[in-house]
Kinemage of the C-alpha trace (Angstrom):
@kinemage 1
@onewidth
@group {chain A} dominant
@subgroup {mainchain}
@vectorlist {calphas} color= white
{ca unk a 1} P 149.484 -143.202 71.044
{ca unk a 2} L 146.834 -145.624 69.863
{ca unk a 3} L 145.130 -145.124 66.530
{ca unk a 4} L 141.743 -144.481 68.153
{ca unk a 5} L 143.260 -141.864 70.431
{ca unk a 6} L 144.933 -140.166 67.477
{ca unk a 7} L 141.641 -140.036 65.520
{ca unk a 8} L 139.844 -138.608 68.548
{ca unk a 9} L 142.494 -135.951 69.034
{ca unk a 10} L 142.430 -134.906 65.395
{ca unk a 11} L 138.645 -134.809 65.203
{ca unk a 12} L 138.482 -132.632 68.298
{ca unk a 13} L 140.167 -129.823 66.354
{ca unk a 14} L 137.707 -129.998 63.450
{ca unk a 15} L 134.724 -127.622 63.260
{ca unk a 16} L 131.376 -129.324 63.800
{ca unk a 17} L 129.965 -130.667 60.546
{ca unk a 18} L 126.668 -129.244 59.372
{ca unk a 19} L 124.004 -131.961 59.134
{ca unk a 20} L 123.389 -132.791 55.459
{ca unk a 21} L 119.640 -132.254 55.717
{ca unk a 22} L 120.219 -128.735 57.123
{ca unk a 23} L 122.670 -128.011 54.308
{ca unk a 24} L 120.041 -129.119 51.812
{ca unk a 25} L 117.373 -126.906 53.376
{ca unk a 26} L 119.702 -123.903 53.227
{ca unk a 27} L 120.461 -124.455 49.547
{ca unk a 28} L 116.758 -124.723 48.764
{ca unk a 29} L 116.437 -121.009 49.552
{ca unk a 30} L 118.528 -119.667 46.628
{ca unk a 31} L 117.015 -122.360 44.406
{ca unk a 32} L 113.521 -121.110 45.222
{ca unk a 33} L 114.547 -117.472 44.759
{ca unk a 34} L 115.940 -118.119 41.275
{ca unk a 35} L 112.897 -120.142 40.207
{ca unk a 36} L 110.596 -117.439 41.548
{ca unk a 37} L 112.542 -114.821 39.591
{ca unk a 38} L 112.321 -116.964 36.457
{ca unk a 39} L 108.573 -117.322 36.856
{ca unk a 40} L 108.118 -113.595 37.330
{ca unk a 41} L 110.485 -112.393 34.608
{ca unk a 42} L 110.015 -115.132 32.014
{ca unk a 43} L 106.466 -116.482 32.377
{ca unk a 44} L 104.849 -113.738 34.426
{ca unk a 45} L 102.562 -114.112 37.407
{ca unk a 46} L 98.915 -114.795 36.679
{ca unk a 47} L 96.912 -111.575 36.510
{ca unk a 48} L 94.323 -112.791 39.017
{ca unk a 49} L 96.863 -114.152 41.509
{ca unk a 50} L 95.574 -112.287 44.544
{ca unk a 51} L 91.997 -113.329 43.809
{ca unk a 52} L 93.043 -116.917 43.110
{ca unk a 53} L 94.843 -117.120 46.445
{ca unk a 54} L 91.515 -116.570 48.192
{ca unk a 55} L 90.031 -119.718 46.694
{ca unk a 56} L 90.602 -123.399 47.494
{ca unk a 57} L 91.815 -124.477 44.059
{ca unk a 58} L 95.058 -122.528 44.220
{ca unk a 59} L 95.925 -124.021 47.593
{ca unk a 60} L 94.866 -127.516 46.550
{ca unk a 61} L 97.426 -127.421 43.728
{ca unk a 62} L 100.045 -126.055 46.094
{ca unk a 63} L 99.250 -128.744 48.673
{ca unk a 64} L 99.882 -131.448 46.062
{ca unk a 65} L 103.254 -130.118 44.957
{ca unk a 66} L 104.387 -129.209 48.479
{ca unk a 67} L 103.481 -132.703 49.655
{ca unk a 68} L 105.607 -134.117 46.838
{ca unk a 69} L 108.485 -131.797 47.786
{ca unk a 70} L 108.345 -132.989 51.382
{ca unk a 71} L 108.241 -136.599 50.212
{ca unk a 72} L 111.223 -135.987 47.929
{ca unk a 73} L 113.205 -134.400 50.764
{ca unk a 74} L 112.313 -137.252 53.128
{ca unk a 75} L 113.173 -139.879 50.526
{ca unk a 76} L 116.500 -138.244 49.695
{ca unk a 77} L 117.353 -137.989 53.386
{ca unk a 78} L 116.636 -141.706 53.876
{ca unk a 79} L 118.504 -142.788 50.757
{ca unk a 80} L 121.466 -140.651 51.784
{ca unk a 81} L 121.974 -142.633 54.971
{ca unk a 82} L 123.438 -146.103 54.365
{ca unk a 83} L 121.381 -148.842 55.938
{ca unk a 84} L 118.258 -146.696 56.485
{ca unk a 85} L 115.028 -147.928 54.924
{ca unk a 86} L 113.275 -145.711 52.361
{ca unk a 87} L 110.023 -147.653 52.562
{ca unk a 88} L 108.035 -145.082 54.552
{ca unk a 89} L 108.571 -142.097 52.194
{ca unk a 90} L 107.917 -144.331 49.189
{ca unk a 91} L 104.600 -145.413 50.684
{ca unk a 92} L 103.638 -141.810 51.411
{ca unk a 93} L 104.603 -140.834 47.866
{ca unk a 94} L 102.431 -143.610 46.476
{ca unk a 95} L 99.490 -142.492 48.629
{ca unk a 96} L 99.809 -138.896 47.423
{ca unk a 97} L 99.905 -139.873 43.761
{ca unk a 98} L 97.034 -142.329 44.160
{ca unk a 99} L 94.891 -139.717 45.905
{ca unk a 100} L 95.462 -137.104 43.193
{ca unk a 101} L 94.819 -139.551 40.367
{ca unk a 102} L 91.690 -140.769 42.140
{ca unk a 103} L 90.445 -137.208 42.570
{ca unk a 104} L 91.080 -136.505 38.893
{ca unk a 105} L 89.223 -139.663 37.856
{ca unk a 106} L 86.272 -138.743 40.070
{ca unk a 107} L 86.204 -135.235 38.611
{ca unk a 108} L 86.105 -136.559 35.051
{ca unk a 109} L 83.405 -139.134 35.773
{ca unk a 110} L 81.245 -136.505 37.470
{ca unk a 111} L 81.344 -133.985 34.605
{ca unk a 112} L 79.530 -134.214 31.243
{ca unk a 113} L 81.435 -136.049 28.507
{ca unk a 114} L 81.940 -132.964 26.254
{ca unk a 115} L 83.690 -131.179 29.135
{ca unk a 116} L 86.175 -133.911 29.920
{ca unk a 117} L 88.790 -133.249 27.250
{ca unk a 118} L 88.836 -129.474 27.849
{ca unk a 119} L 89.269 -130.186 31.563
{ca unk a 120} L 92.298 -132.380 30.882
{ca unk a 121} L 93.906 -130.177 28.234
{ca unk a 122} L 93.075 -126.740 29.628
{ca unk a 123} L 94.669 -123.847 27.754
{ca unk a 124} L 98.327 -124.692 28.372
{ca unk a 125} L 98.782 -128.452 28.100
{ca unk a 126} L 101.448 -128.109 25.395
{ca unk a 127} L 103.708 -125.870 27.461
{ca unk a 128} L 103.009 -126.990 31.024
{ca unk a 129} L 105.362 -129.974 31.287
{ca unk a 130} L 108.238 -128.289 29.362
{ca unk a 131} L 107.962 -125.209 31.586
{ca unk a 132} L 108.128 -127.353 34.710
{ca unk a 133} L 111.195 -129.181 33.410
{ca unk a 134} L 112.984 -125.932 32.550
{ca unk a 135} L 112.218 -124.416 35.940
{ca unk a 136} L 113.422 -127.609 37.590
{ca unk a 137} L 116.720 -127.347 35.744
{ca unk a 138} L 117.211 -123.894 37.252
{ca unk a 139} L 116.885 -125.264 40.779
{ca unk a 140} L 118.697 -128.557 40.146
{ca unk a 141} L 122.324 -127.373 40.601
{ca unk a 142} L 121.576 -126.123 44.117
{ca unk a 143} L 119.759 -129.279 45.174
{ca unk a 144} L 122.290 -131.704 43.741
{ca unk a 145} L 125.233 -129.732 45.106
{ca unk a 146} L 123.747 -129.762 48.592
{ca unk a 147} L 122.758 -133.425 48.325
{ca unk a 148} L 126.374 -134.438 47.761
{ca unk a 149} L 126.771 -134.161 51.528
{ca unk a 150} L 124.730 -137.352 51.809
{ca unk a 151} L 126.174 -140.833 51.301
{ca unk a 152} L 123.676 -142.711 49.125
{ca unk a 153} L 124.349 -146.348 48.326
{ca unk a 154} L 121.773 -146.231 45.495
{ca unk a 155} L 122.836 -143.172 43.493
{ca unk a 156} L 120.258 -143.538 40.735
{ca unk a 157} L 117.348 -143.684 43.154
{ca unk a 158} L 118.843 -140.860 45.219
{ca unk a 159} L 119.084 -138.808 42.038
{ca unk a 160} L 115.425 -139.497 41.338
{ca unk a 161} L 114.564 -138.314 44.857
{ca unk a 162} L 116.603 -135.131 44.336
{ca unk a 163} L 114.834 -134.661 41.010
{ca unk a 164} L 111.468 -135.033 42.738
{ca unk a 165} L 112.387 -132.437 45.343
{ca unk a 166} L 113.654 -130.076 42.647
{ca unk a 167} L 110.631 -130.561 40.399
{ca unk a 168} L 108.092 -130.220 43.192
{ca unk a 169} L 109.720 -126.997 44.368
{ca unk a 170} L 109.713 -125.607 40.826
{ca unk a 171} L 106.127 -126.720 40.189
{ca unk a 172} L 104.877 -125.115 43.381
{ca unk a 173} L 106.248 -121.770 42.206
{ca unk a 174} L 105.014 -122.431 38.664
{ca unk a 175} L 101.538 -122.371 40.175
{ca unk a 176} L 101.972 -118.605 40.605
{ca unk a 177} L 101.833 -118.383 36.817
{ca unk a 178} L 99.558 -121.255 35.802
{ca unk a 179} L 95.806 -120.471 35.879
{ca unk a 180} L 94.686 -124.064 35.269
{ca unk a 181} L 92.394 -125.279 38.004
{ca unk a 182} L 91.043 -128.753 37.235
{ca unk a 183} L 92.320 -131.773 39.134
{ca unk a 184} L 92.610 -133.719 35.894
{ca unk a 185} L 94.931 -131.116 34.338
{ca unk a 186} L 97.139 -131.067 37.414
{ca unk a 187} L 97.171 -134.860 37.697
{ca unk a 188} L 98.247 -135.271 34.067
{ca unk a 189} L 100.443 -132.336 33.115
{ca unk a 190} L 101.937 -131.271 36.426
{ca unk a 191} L 102.732 -134.888 37.206
{ca unk a 192} L 104.178 -135.478 33.732
{ca unk a 193} L 106.494 -132.481 34.035
{ca unk a 194} L 107.697 -133.621 37.433
{ca unk a 195} L 108.110 -137.204 36.225
{ca unk a 196} L 110.406 -136.035 33.414
{ca unk a 197} L 112.465 -134.059 35.940
{ca unk a 198} L 112.646 -137.139 38.178
{ca unk a 199} L 113.964 -139.198 35.262
{ca unk a 200} L 116.593 -136.552 34.500
{ca unk a 201} L 117.490 -136.476 38.177
{ca unk a 202} L 118.012 -140.236 38.191
{ca unk a 203} L 120.459 -139.928 35.286
{ca unk a 204} L 122.322 -137.085 37.002
{ca unk a 205} L 122.394 -138.882 40.339
{ca unk a 206} L 123.879 -141.961 38.768
{ca unk a 207} L 127.030 -139.928 38.143
{ca unk a 208} L 126.960 -137.207 40.801
{ca unk a 209} L 126.241 -139.491 43.747
{ca unk a 210} L 128.503 -142.339 42.695
{ca unk a 211} L 131.219 -143.093 45.194
């Protein structure tokens, strides 16, 4: 029997492999459940959550973090396939960040000078980024475990993408607790918290995703 025939015969008896992106999506479910539980039991949901969900600000924050989560998933999927370009998700990621920073800059320019610093700092600037990082660490084991099904040739960058997905998921659920509403606060402190998680993810990916 030829080698190719032997490989074909052996592979025919194997169960079909689950696509890595589907595996990742499945593992995002328990990650989200644990983060949601942490938000509810540790930080607590904002008291005006139902009222806030009727307004545009709540959904604008969620749109930003969900868009980053989708970009992180897309980027990780591309980086996990040898030979596939990651240019498109990187461009989309850059557009999202530029749009949010531009909106924050416009908001600050449009408001009176004495109101600018309170808009940036809000009431929770000191705890926002650390909370996001801690919530991201809760979700990280699920995301990185699932992402091992990929085959990234750039493990550090793949780790950063996994960190972005993890952080954006955690930050979206953190919005159920955080009452801050200005674009400048979100652009600075939400983004800082996620950026720290991305950096941690890059360090983890350098080891976890190494062949």
